[in-house]
C-alpha positions in Angstrom: 0.0 0.0 0.0 1.5 3.3 -1.0 1.0 6.7 0.7 -1.9 7.7 -1.5 -3.8 4.5 -0.7 -3.1 5.0 3.0 -4.4 8.5 2.9 -7.6 7.4 1.0 -8.1 4.6 3.5 -7.6 7.0 6.5 -10.2 9.4 5.0 -12.6 6.5 4.6 -12.1 5.3 8.2 -12.7 8.8 9.6 -15.8 9.3 7.5 -17.2 6.0 8.8 -16.3 6.9 12.4 -18.2 10.2 12.1 -21.2 8.5 10.5 -21.2 6.0 13.3 -21.2 8.9 15.8 -24.2 10.3 14.1 -25.9 6.9 13.8 -25.4 6.3 17.5 -27.0 9.7 18.4 -23.6 11.1 19.4 -24.4 14.7 18.3 -24.9 16.7 21.5 -27.2 19.3 19.8 -28.1 20.5 16.3 -25.0 22.7 16.1 -22.8 19.7 16.8 -24.8 17.7 14.3 -24.1 20.4 11.6 -20.5 20.4 12.5 -20.1 16.7 12.1 -22.0 16.6 8.8 -19.9 19.5 7.5 -16.7 17.6 8.5 -17.9 14.5 6.7 -18.7 16.5 3.6 -15.2 18.1 3.7 -13.4 14.8 4.2 -15.5 13.2 1.4 -14.5 16.1 -0.9 -10.8 15.8 0.0 -10.9 12.0 -0.5 -12.6 12.2 -3.9 -10.2 15.0 -5.0 -7.2 12.8 -4.0 -8.6 9.8 -5.8 -9.0 11.9 -9.0 -5.5 13.3 -8.7 -4.0 9.9 -8.2 -5.9 8.5 -11.2 -4.8 11.4 -13.4 -1.2 10.9 -12.2 -1.3 7.2 -13.1 -2.8 8.0 -16.5 -0.1 10.6 -17.3 2.6 8.2 -16.2 1.2 5.5 -18.5 1.3 7.8 -21.5 5.0 8.6 -21.0 
């Protein structure tokens, strides 16, 4: 597993952890709920952007 795969895996684990917190009723109030959801959205965006960048990098390397 390379560093990119490790980062993508770590993002996925954290997303799942936060979803579990929400699923277990761990949000203390609506403000905390919004914060957790926003964090999930941010991590998902970061994860997807990293996946796309890695794919593009692999494609560029295969063309060379």
